C-alpha atoms as an extended CHARMM CRD file, in Angstrom:
* protein
*
       232  EXT
         1         1  MET       CA           -169.0500000000       80.8990000000     -162.6880000000  PROA      1               0.0000000000
         2         2  ALA       CA           -172.4690000000       80.6210000000     -164.3450000000  PROA      2               0.0000000000
         3         3  TYR       CA           -173.6330000000       83.2490000000     -166.8150000000  PROA      3               0.0000000000
         4         4  ARG       CA           -176.6670000000       85.1930000000     -165.5920000000  PROA      4               0.0000000000
         5         5  VAL       CA           -179.7530000000       85.5000000000     -167.8230000000  PROA      5               0.0000000000
         6         6  LEU       CA           -182.6790000000       87.7760000000     -166.9450000000  PROA      6               0.0000000000
         7         7  ILE       CA           -186.0480000000       86.8710000000     -168.5070000000  PROA      7               0.0000000000
         8         8  ILE       CA           -188.3410000000       89.8560000000     -169.0930000000  PROA      8               0.0000000000
         9         9  GLU       CA           -191.5440000000       88.0470000000     -170.0850000000  PROA      9               0.0000000000
        10        10  ASP       CA           -195.0520000000       88.6080000000     -168.6760000000  PROA      10              0.0000000000
        11        11  ASP       CA           -196.4150000000       85.1920000000     -169.6770000000  PROA      11              0.0000000000
        12        12  GLU       CA           -195.6550000000       83.2660000000     -166.4690000000  PROA      12              0.0000000000
        13        13  VAL       CA           -195.8780000000       79.8350000000     -168.1110000000  PROA      13              0.0000000000
        14        14  ILE       CA           -193.3950000000       80.7260000000     -170.8720000000  PROA      14              0.0000000000
        15        15  ALA       CA           -191.1190000000       82.4930000000     -168.3920000000  PROA      15              0.0000000000
        16        16  GLU       CA           -190.9390000000       79.4500000000     -166.0880000000  PROA      16              0.0000000000
        17        17  ILE       CA           -190.3280000000       77.0200000000     -168.9740000000  PROA      17              0.0000000000
        18        18  VAL       CA           -187.4540000000       79.1670000000     -170.2600000000  PROA      18              0.0000000000
        19        19  LYS       CA           -186.0330000000       79.6250000000     -166.7500000000  PROA      19              0.0000000000
        20        20  GLU       CA           -186.0220000000       75.8770000000     -166.0470000000  PROA      20              0.0000000000
        21        21  ALA       CA           -184.4090000000       75.1000000000     -169.4200000000  PROA      21              0.0000000000
        22        22  LEU       CA           -181.6590000000       77.6800000000     -168.8880000000  PROA      22              0.0000000000
        23        23  GLU       CA           -180.9360000000       76.3620000000     -165.3860000000  PROA      23              0.0000000000
        24        24  ARG       CA           -180.6440000000       72.8040000000     -166.7040000000  PROA      24              0.0000000000
        25        25  TRP       CA           -177.9220000000       74.0840000000     -169.0170000000  PROA      25              0.0000000000
        26        26  GLY       CA           -176.0060000000       75.6670000000     -166.1630000000  PROA      26              0.0000000000
        27        27  TYR       CA           -177.1640000000       79.2730000000     -166.4790000000  PROA      27              0.0000000000
        28        28  GLN       CA           -178.3060000000       81.3440000000     -163.5050000000  PROA      28              0.0000000000
        29        29  ALA       CA           -181.7360000000       82.5650000000     -164.6100000000  PROA      29              0.0000000000
        30        30  GLY       CA           -183.9810000000       85.2220000000     -163.0860000000  PROA      30              0.0000000000
        31        31  LEU       CA           -187.4940000000       86.5310000000     -163.7420000000  PROA      31              0.0000000000
        32        32  ILE       CA           -188.5440000000       90.1670000000     -163.7700000000  PROA      32              0.0000000000
        33        33  GLN       CA           -190.9780000000       91.0200000000     -160.9700000000  PROA      33              0.0000000000
        34        34  ASP       CA           -191.9420000000       94.6570000000     -161.5150000000  PROA      34              0.0000000000
        35        35  PHE       CA           -192.7650000000       95.6000000000     -165.0970000000  PROA      35              0.0000000000
        36        36  ARG       CA           -192.9390000000       99.2870000000     -164.1350000000  PROA      36              0.0000000000
        37        37  ASN       CA           -189.2940000000       99.3180000000     -163.0180000000  PROA      37              0.0000000000
        38        38  VAL       CA           -187.4490000000       97.0710000000     -165.4370000000  PROA      38              0.0000000000
        39        39  THR       CA           -184.2380000000       99.1030000000     -165.5060000000  PROA      39              0.0000000000
        40        40  GLU       CA           -183.9330000000       98.9900000000     -161.7080000000  PROA      40              0.0000000000
        41        41  GLU       CA           -184.3100000000       95.1990000000     -161.6610000000  PROA      41              0.0000000000
        42        42  VAL       CA           -181.7680000000       94.8160000000     -164.4590000000  PROA      42              0.0000000000
        43        43  ALA       CA           -179.2940000000       96.9390000000     -162.5000000000  PROA      43              0.0000000000
        44        44  GLN       CA           -179.8530000000       94.8050000000     -159.3870000000  PROA      44              0.0000000000
        45        45  PHE       CA           -179.6470000000       91.4130000000     -161.1570000000  PROA      45              0.0000000000
        46        46  ARG       CA           -176.5920000000       92.3510000000     -163.2650000000  PROA      46              0.0000000000
        47        47  PRO       CA           -177.3330000000       89.9000000000     -166.1100000000  PROA      47              0.0000000000
        48        48  ASP       CA           -174.8770000000       88.7350000000     -168.7550000000  PROA      48              0.0000000000
        49        49  LEU       CA           -177.7820000000       88.4140000000     -171.2240000000  PROA      49              0.0000000000
        50        50  ILE       CA           -181.4170000000       89.5720000000     -171.3410000000  PROA      50              0.0000000000
        51        51  LEU       CA           -184.3800000000       87.8120000000     -172.9710000000  PROA      51              0.0000000000
        52        52  LEU       CA           -186.8770000000       90.5930000000     -173.6770000000  PROA      52              0.0000000000
        53        53  ASP       CA           -190.4790000000       90.1950000000     -174.7920000000  PROA      53              0.0000000000
        54        54  ILE       CA           -191.8510000000       92.9910000000     -176.9960000000  PROA      54              0.0000000000
        55        55  ASN       CA           -195.4390000000       93.0040000000     -175.6960000000  PROA      55              0.0000000000
        56        56  LEU       CA           -195.2000000000       93.8960000000     -172.0070000000  PROA      56              0.0000000000
        57        57  PRO       CA           -197.4270000000       95.6900000000     -169.4900000000  PROA      57              0.0000000000
        58        58  PHE       CA           -197.0190000000       99.4970000000     -169.1950000000  PROA      58              0.0000000000
        59        59  TYR       CA           -194.1580000000       99.9090000000     -171.7330000000  PROA      59              0.0000000000
        60        60  ASN       CA           -193.1180000000       97.6150000000     -174.5770000000  PROA      60              0.0000000000
        61        61  GLY       CA           -189.7750000000       95.8770000000     -175.0780000000  PROA      61              0.0000000000
        62        62  PHE       CA           -188.5740000000       98.4800000000     -177.5890000000  PROA      62              0.0000000000
        63        63  TYR       CA           -188.9410000000      101.1940000000     -174.9450000000  PROA      63              0.0000000000
        64        64  TRP       CA           -187.0840000000       99.1740000000     -172.3310000000  PROA      64              0.0000000000
        65        65  CYS       CA           -184.2780000000       98.2260000000     -174.6790000000  PROA      65              0.0000000000
        66        66  ARG       CA           -183.7400000000      101.9140000000     -175.4840000000  PROA      66              0.0000000000
        67        67  GLU       CA           -183.6750000000      102.6990000000     -171.7510000000  PROA      67              0.0000000000
        68        68  LEU       CA           -181.2650000000       99.8500000000     -171.0130000000  PROA      68              0.0000000000
        69        69  ARG       CA           -178.8760000000      100.9450000000     -173.7440000000  PROA      69              0.0000000000
        70        70  GLN       CA           -178.3380000000      104.1980000000     -171.8510000000  PROA      70              0.0000000000
        71        71  PHE       CA           -176.4090000000      102.3560000000     -169.1410000000  PROA      71              0.0000000000
        72        72  THR       CA           -175.5450000000       98.8260000000     -170.3050000000  PROA      72              0.0000000000
        73        73  LYS       CA           -174.2590000000       97.0080000000     -173.3790000000  PROA      73              0.0000000000
        74        74  VAL       CA           -175.4340000000       93.6020000000     -172.1310000000  PROA      74              0.0000000000
        75        75  PRO       CA           -176.7050000000       91.5230000000     -175.1000000000  PROA      75              0.0000000000
        76        76  VAL       CA           -180.4890000000       91.4430000000     -175.6100000000  PROA      76              0.0000000000
        77        77  ILE       CA           -182.4740000000       88.7540000000     -177.4310000000  PROA      77              0.0000000000
        78        78  PHE       CA           -186.0140000000       89.8490000000     -178.2900000000  PROA      78              0.0000000000
        79        79  LEU       CA           -188.9250000000       87.4030000000     -177.9740000000  PROA      79              0.0000000000
        80        80  SER       CA           -192.1480000000       88.1290000000     -179.8240000000  PROA      80              0.0000000000
        81        81  SER       CA           -195.1810000000       86.5510000000     -181.4670000000  PROA      81              0.0000000000
        82        82  ALA       CA           -195.0850000000       89.5360000000     -183.8400000000  PROA      82              0.0000000000
        83        83  ASP       CA           -192.3270000000       88.3010000000     -186.1500000000  PROA      83              0.0000000000
        84        84  ASP       CA           -192.9550000000       90.5610000000     -189.1520000000  PROA      84              0.0000000000
        85        85  ASN       CA           -189.9580000000       92.2780000000     -190.7100000000  PROA      85              0.0000000000
        86        86  MET       CA           -190.7770000000       95.6830000000     -189.2120000000  PROA      86              0.0000000000
        87        87  ASN       CA           -190.5940000000       94.3360000000     -185.6570000000  PROA      87              0.0000000000
        88        88  ILE       CA           -187.3340000000       92.5350000000     -186.3900000000  PROA      88              0.0000000000
        89        89  VAL       CA           -185.8260000000       95.7060000000     -187.8830000000  PROA      89              0.0000000000
        90        90  MET       CA           -187.0200000000       97.7910000000     -184.9120000000  PROA      90              0.0000000000
        91        91  ALA       CA           -185.6020000000       95.2550000000     -182.4490000000  PROA      91              0.0000000000
        92        92  MET       CA           -182.1890000000       95.4670000000     -184.0840000000  PROA      92              0.0000000000
        93        93  ASP       CA           -182.3400000000       99.2650000000     -184.3620000000  PROA      93              0.0000000000
        94        94  MET       CA           -183.1240000000       99.5650000000     -180.6510000000  PROA      94              0.0000000000
        95        95  GLY       CA           -179.9520000000       97.6680000000     -179.8140000000  PROA      95              0.0000000000
        96        96  GLY       CA           -181.1290000000       94.0420000000     -179.8610000000  PROA      96              0.0000000000
        97        97  ASP       CA           -178.6260000000       91.2940000000     -180.6470000000  PROA      97              0.0000000000
        98        98  ASP       CA           -181.0530000000       88.6590000000     -181.9280000000  PROA      98              0.0000000000
        99        99  PHE       CA           -184.7700000000       87.9520000000     -182.4020000000  PROA      99              0.0000000000
       100       100  ILE       CA           -186.7680000000       84.7750000000     -181.6810000000  PROA      100             0.0000000000
       101       101  ALA       CA           -190.3550000000       84.4150000000     -182.9030000000  PROA      101             0.0000000000
       102       102  LYS       CA           -193.0160000000       82.7620000000     -180.7460000000  PROA      102             0.0000000000
       103       103  PRO       CA           -193.9310000000       79.9870000000     -180.5250000000  PROA      103             0.0000000000
       104       104  PHE       CA           -190.3310000000       78.8220000000     -180.3540000000  PROA      104             0.0000000000
       105       105  ASP       CA           -188.6130000000       75.4910000000     -179.8420000000  PROA      105             0.0000000000
       106       106  ILE       CA           -186.8120000000       75.6350000000     -176.4800000000  PROA      106             0.0000000000
       107       107  ASN       CA           -183.7310000000       74.0130000000     -178.0340000000  PROA      107             0.0000000000
       108       108  VAL       CA           -183.5590000000       76.7730000000     -180.6490000000  PROA      108             0.0000000000
       109       109  LEU       CA           -183.7510000000       79.3830000000     -177.8900000000  PROA      109             0.0000000000
       110       110  LEU       CA           -180.9520000000       77.6620000000     -175.9560000000  PROA      110             0.0000000000
       111       111  ALA       CA           -178.8010000000       77.4900000000     -179.0960000000  PROA      111             0.0000000000
       112       112  LYS       CA           -179.2740000000       81.2150000000     -179.7040000000  PROA      112             0.0000000000
       113       113  VAL       CA           -178.5060000000       82.0610000000     -176.0710000000  PROA      113             0.0000000000
       114       114  ASN       CA           -175.3080000000       79.9840000000     -176.2590000000  PROA      114             0.0000000000
       115       115  ALA       CA           -174.3150000000       81.6410000000     -179.5470000000  PROA      115             0.0000000000
       116       116  VAL       CA           -174.8610000000       85.1950000000     -178.2480000000  PROA      116             0.0000000000
       117       117  ILE       CA           -172.9460000000       84.3950000000     -175.0480000000  PROA      117             0.0000000000
       118       118  ARG       CA           -170.0510000000       83.0000000000     -177.1220000000  PROA      118             0.0000000000
       119       119  ARG       CA           -169.9960000000       86.0760000000     -179.3440000000  PROA      119             0.0000000000
       120       120  SER       CA           -170.2540000000       88.5190000000     -176.4730000000  PROA      120             0.0000000000
       121       121  TYR       CA           -167.8460000000       87.1670000000     -173.8810000000  PROA      121             0.0000000000
       122       122  ASP       CA           -164.3410000000       85.8240000000     -173.7660000000  PROA      122             0.0000000000
       123       123  TYR       CA           -164.5410000000       82.1970000000     -172.6960000000  PROA      123             0.0000000000
       124       124  GLN       CA           -160.9520000000       82.2230000000     -171.4890000000  PROA      124             0.0000000000
       125       125  GLY       CA           -160.9260000000       81.4790000000     -167.7940000000  PROA      125             0.0000000000
       126       126  LYS       CA           -164.6110000000       80.5080000000     -167.7590000000  PROA      126             0.0000000000
       127       127  VAL       CA           -165.7460000000       76.9070000000     -167.5170000000  PROA      127             0.0000000000
       128       128  ASN       CA           -168.3160000000       75.4480000000     -169.8940000000  PROA      128             0.0000000000
       129       129  ALA       CA           -170.1000000000       73.3950000000     -167.2760000000  PROA      129             0.0000000000
       130       130  LEU       CA           -173.2720000000       72.0740000000     -165.6640000000  PROA      130             0.0000000000
       131       131  SER       CA           -173.6430000000       72.2060000000     -161.9030000000  PROA      131             0.0000000000
       132       132  VAL       CA           -175.9270000000       70.7760000000     -159.2310000000  PROA      132             0.0000000000
       133       133  GLY       CA           -175.0740000000       72.0530000000     -155.7840000000  PROA      133             0.0000000000
       134       134  ASP       CA           -171.2900000000       71.8870000000     -155.4650000000  PROA      134             0.0000000000
       135       135  VAL       CA           -170.9920000000       69.1350000000     -158.0790000000  PROA      135             0.0000000000
       136       136  VAL       CA           -169.7070000000       70.4690000000     -161.4110000000  PROA      136             0.0000000000
       137       137  LEU       CA           -169.5200000000       68.6170000000     -164.7380000000  PROA      137             0.0000000000
       138       138  ASN       CA           -167.0220000000       70.2280000000     -167.0930000000  PROA      138             0.0000000000
       139       139  LEU       CA           -168.4070000000       69.8460000000     -170.6220000000  PROA      139             0.0000000000
       140       140  ASP       CA           -165.0010000000       70.4520000000     -172.1960000000  PROA      140             0.0000000000
       141       141  ASP       CA           -163.1100000000       67.5320000000     -170.6470000000  PROA      141             0.0000000000
       142       142  ALA       CA           -165.8450000000       65.2300000000     -169.2020000000  PROA      142             0.0000000000
       143       143  ALA       CA           -164.4950000000       65.6960000000     -165.6760000000  PROA      143             0.0000000000
       144       144  VAL       CA           -166.5230000000       66.0090000000     -162.4620000000  PROA      144             0.0000000000
       145       145  THR       CA           -165.2240000000       68.2540000000     -159.6880000000  PROA      145             0.0000000000
       146       146  TYR       CA           -166.4370000000       68.4900000000     -156.1020000000  PROA      146             0.0000000000
       147       147  GLN       CA           -164.8320000000       70.4770000000     -153.2880000000  PROA      147             0.0000000000
       148       148  GLY       CA           -161.4160000000       70.4110000000     -154.9320000000  PROA      148             0.0000000000
       149       149  GLU       CA           -161.5790000000       66.7230000000     -155.9210000000  PROA      149             0.0000000000
       150       150  LYS       CA           -161.7770000000       65.6020000000     -159.5540000000  PROA      150             0.0000000000
       151       151  ILE       CA           -162.7150000000       62.4440000000     -161.4650000000  PROA      151             0.0000000000
       152       152  GLU       CA           -162.6500000000       61.6190000000     -165.1730000000  PROA      152             0.0000000000
       153       153  LEU       CA           -165.6240000000       59.9830000000     -166.9130000000  PROA      153             0.0000000000
       154       154  THR       CA           -165.5910000000       57.6600000000     -169.9200000000  PROA      154             0.0000000000
       155       155  ASN       CA           -167.5470000000       58.7180000000     -173.0110000000  PROA      155             0.0000000000
       156       156  ASN       CA           -170.6780000000       56.7400000000     -172.0570000000  PROA      156             0.0000000000
       157       157  GLU       CA           -170.4620000000       57.7480000000     -168.3800000000  PROA      157             0.0000000000
       158       158  TYR       CA           -170.1890000000       61.3940000000     -169.4250000000  PROA      158             0.0000000000
       159       159  LYS       CA           -173.2470000000       61.2080000000     -171.7000000000  PROA      159             0.0000000000
       160       160  ILE       CA           -175.3530000000       59.5360000000     -169.0030000000  PROA      160             0.0000000000
       161       161  PHE       CA           -174.3140000000       61.9490000000     -166.2480000000  PROA      161             0.0000000000
       162       162  LYS       CA           -174.7370000000       64.9970000000     -168.5040000000  PROA      162             0.0000000000
       163       163  LEU       CA           -178.2820000000       63.9200000000     -169.4560000000  PROA      163             0.0000000000
       164       164  LEU       CA           -179.2220000000       63.4150000000     -165.7930000000  PROA      164             0.0000000000
       165       165  MET       CA           -177.7890000000       66.8050000000     -164.7770000000  PROA      165             0.0000000000
       166       166  GLN       CA           -179.5540000000       68.5820000000     -167.6420000000  PROA      166             0.0000000000
       167       167  ASN       CA           -182.8360000000       67.0440000000     -166.4570000000  PROA      167             0.0000000000
       168       168  ARG       CA           -182.2800000000       67.3730000000     -162.7230000000  PROA      168             0.0000000000
       169       169  GLY       CA           -185.5170000000       67.1460000000     -160.8080000000  PROA      169             0.0000000000
       170       170  LYS       CA           -187.0040000000       64.8760000000     -163.4850000000  PROA      170             0.0000000000
       171       171  MET       CA           -186.9570000000       61.1050000000     -163.8800000000  PROA      171             0.0000000000
       172       172  VAL       CA           -185.0320000000       60.1140000000     -167.0270000000  PROA      172             0.0000000000
       173       173  SER       CA           -186.1590000000       56.7490000000     -168.3910000000  PROA      173             0.0000000000
       174       174  ARG       CA           -183.6930000000       53.9720000000     -169.1800000000  PROA      174             0.0000000000
       175       175  ASP       CA           -184.9710000000       54.0110000000     -172.7730000000  PROA      175             0.0000000000
       176       176  ALA       CA           -184.2340000000       57.7400000000     -173.1050000000  PROA      176             0.0000000000
       177       177  ILE       CA           -180.7000000000       57.2660000000     -171.8040000000  PROA      177             0.0000000000
       178       178  MET       CA           -180.0260000000       54.3450000000     -174.1420000000  PROA      178             0.0000000000
       179       179  ALA       CA           -181.4250000000       56.3410000000     -177.0720000000  PROA      179             0.0000000000
       180       180  CYS       CA           -178.9760000000       59.1370000000     -176.2090000000  PROA      180             0.0000000000
       181       181  LEU       CA           -176.0880000000       56.6630000000     -176.1820000000  PROA      181             0.0000000000
       182       182  TRP       CA           -177.1810000000       55.0640000000     -179.4540000000  PROA      182             0.0000000000
       183       183  GLU       CA           -176.6760000000       58.4170000000     -181.1820000000  PROA      183             0.0000000000
       184       184  SER       CA           -172.9500000000       57.7050000000     -181.0060000000  PROA      184             0.0000000000
       185       185  GLU       CA           -173.5870000000       54.4910000000     -183.0220000000  PROA      185             0.0000000000
       186       186  GLU       CA           -172.3750000000       52.4560000000     -180.0610000000  PROA      186             0.0000000000
       187       187  PHE       CA           -174.7430000000       49.6580000000     -179.0860000000  PROA      187             0.0000000000
       188       188  VAL       CA           -175.7350000000       49.7870000000     -175.4280000000  PROA      188             0.0000000000
       189       189  ASP       CA           -178.0090000000       47.1700000000     -173.9240000000  PROA      189             0.0000000000
       190       190  ASP       CA           -179.9100000000       47.2880000000     -170.6310000000  PROA      190             0.0000000000
       191       191  ASN       CA           -177.1660000000       45.5430000000     -168.6740000000  PROA      191             0.0000000000
       192       192  THR       CA           -174.4630000000       47.8410000000     -170.0550000000  PROA      192             0.0000000000
       193       193  LEU       CA           -176.4640000000       50.8680000000     -168.8830000000  PROA      193             0.0000000000
       194       194  THR       CA           -176.7370000000       49.4300000000     -165.3630000000  PROA      194             0.0000000000
       195       195  VAL       CA           -172.9690000000       48.8040000000     -165.2880000000  PROA      195             0.0000000000
       196       196  ASN       CA           -172.2120000000       52.3520000000     -166.4750000000  PROA      196             0.0000000000
       197       197  VAL       CA           -174.4460000000       53.9350000000     -163.8270000000  PROA      197             0.0000000000
       198       198  ALA       CA           -172.8050000000       51.7650000000     -161.1530000000  PROA      198             0.0000000000
       199       199  ARG       CA           -169.3760000000       52.9670000000     -162.3200000000  PROA      199             0.0000000000
       200       200  ILE       CA           -170.4790000000       56.6170000000     -162.1810000000  PROA      200             0.0000000000
       201       201  ARG       CA           -171.7720000000       56.1190000000     -158.6310000000  PROA      201             0.0000000000
       202       202  LYS       CA           -168.4960000000       54.4820000000     -157.5830000000  PROA      202             0.0000000000
       203       203  LYS       CA           -166.4400000000       57.3380000000     -159.0480000000  PROA      203             0.0000000000
       204       204  LEU       CA           -168.6530000000       59.9360000000     -157.3600000000  PROA      204             0.0000000000
       205       205  LYS       CA           -168.3380000000       58.1140000000     -154.0360000000  PROA      205             0.0000000000
       206       206  ASN       CA           -164.5380000000       58.2080000000     -154.3900000000  PROA      206             0.0000000000
       207       207  ILE       CA           -164.6690000000       62.0260000000     -154.1490000000  PROA      207             0.0000000000
       208       208  GLY       CA           -167.2370000000       62.1270000000     -151.3530000000  PROA      208             0.0000000000
       209       209  ILE       CA           -170.5350000000       62.2510000000     -153.2660000000  PROA      209             0.0000000000
       210       210  ASP       CA           -173.1210000000       59.7150000000     -152.0220000000  PROA      210             0.0000000000
       211       211  ASP       CA           -176.6390000000       59.0340000000     -153.3000000000  PROA      211             0.0000000000
       212       212  MET       CA           -176.6400000000       61.7160000000     -155.9900000000  PROA      212             0.0000000000
       213       213  ILE       CA           -178.2040000000       59.4200000000     -158.6090000000  PROA      213             0.0000000000
       214       214  LYS       CA           -181.5110000000       57.9330000000     -157.4580000000  PROA      214             0.0000000000
       215       215  THR       CA           -182.9970000000       54.7990000000     -159.0460000000  PROA      215             0.0000000000
       216       216  LYS       CA           -186.6410000000       54.0320000000     -159.7440000000  PROA      216             0.0000000000
       217       217  LYS       CA           -186.4800000000       50.3170000000     -160.3950000000  PROA      217             0.0000000000
       218       218  GLY       CA           -187.4060000000       49.3670000000     -163.9420000000  PROA      218             0.0000000000
       219       219  VAL       CA           -188.0840000000       53.0030000000     -164.8880000000  PROA      219             0.0000000000
       220       220  GLY       CA           -184.9780000000       55.1470000000     -164.8280000000  PROA      220             0.0000000000
       221       221  TYR       CA           -182.7450000000       57.5070000000     -162.8840000000  PROA      221             0.0000000000
       222       222  LEU       CA           -183.0540000000       60.8820000000     -161.2030000000  PROA      222             0.0000000000
       223       223  ILE       CA           -180.8730000000       63.6300000000     -159.7830000000  PROA      223             0.0000000000
       224       224  GLU       CA           -183.0520000000       65.5440000000     -157.3350000000  PROA      224             0.0000000000
       225       225  GLU       CA           -183.4270000000       69.3010000000     -157.9000000000  PROA      225             0.0000000000
       226       226  GLY       CA           -182.1930000000       70.2720000000     -154.4650000000  PROA      226             0.0000000000
       227       227  PHE       CA           -179.2680000000       67.8530000000     -154.2630000000  PROA      227             0.0000000000
       228       228  ALA       CA           -176.3540000000       69.3630000000     -152.3620000000  PROA      228             0.0000000000
       229       229  HSD       CA           -174.1970000000       66.7780000000     -150.6300000000  PROA      229             0.0000000000
       230       230  GLN       CA           -172.4560000000       67.7350000000     -147.4370000000  PROA      230             0.0000000000
       231       231  ASN       CA           -169.4910000000       65.7940000000     -146.1350000000  PROA      231             0.0000000000
       232       232  GLY       CA           -170.2640000000       64.1510000000     -142.8410000000  PROA      232             0.0000000000
């Protein structure tokens, strides 16, 4: 079960970037549509966490946080280019759980989202995982599950598959994958990478998953955004 994050941000470019990043990390992310009726959309979406900009059309984030606190205790992380101490204090006083100043590094935002989720919810019974369609990669034990079937990945296979799932819909270069593997201080050459990808494909095929990892010869690998394999 993926945690649900609602993004209340009127800058469409920022909102889409944040949404895509959250989805790559396995969250179910949504965007607010009607800035006049934020509380109604929150009630309909039922988020586990809210990212709330301060400067919004009609009413600001402080107003909406106060309104939300009348019916939900869902954690709220404020986003704002106004990062002076007064705004931070007001955000916390209104019931905010954290504050991120713009412009922000997307990895910092993801780290804060993960931290607030960990603090706010009991992880027992919930899987720390990435998913594409019905294919799920468990980040706790490096196992892939699909329609009740399960396979185990080696350390290098896990790192490769995780990187591809995090960047689904985007081509990941061979150099980028090898750089990720080198972080473990384990030398990986071009041939070793090819062998590892072939092993991942073979393991996936053993549980009924065909053609999930696409190859662009000499460039890299890709898991398509809309991949959802159906048994034939």
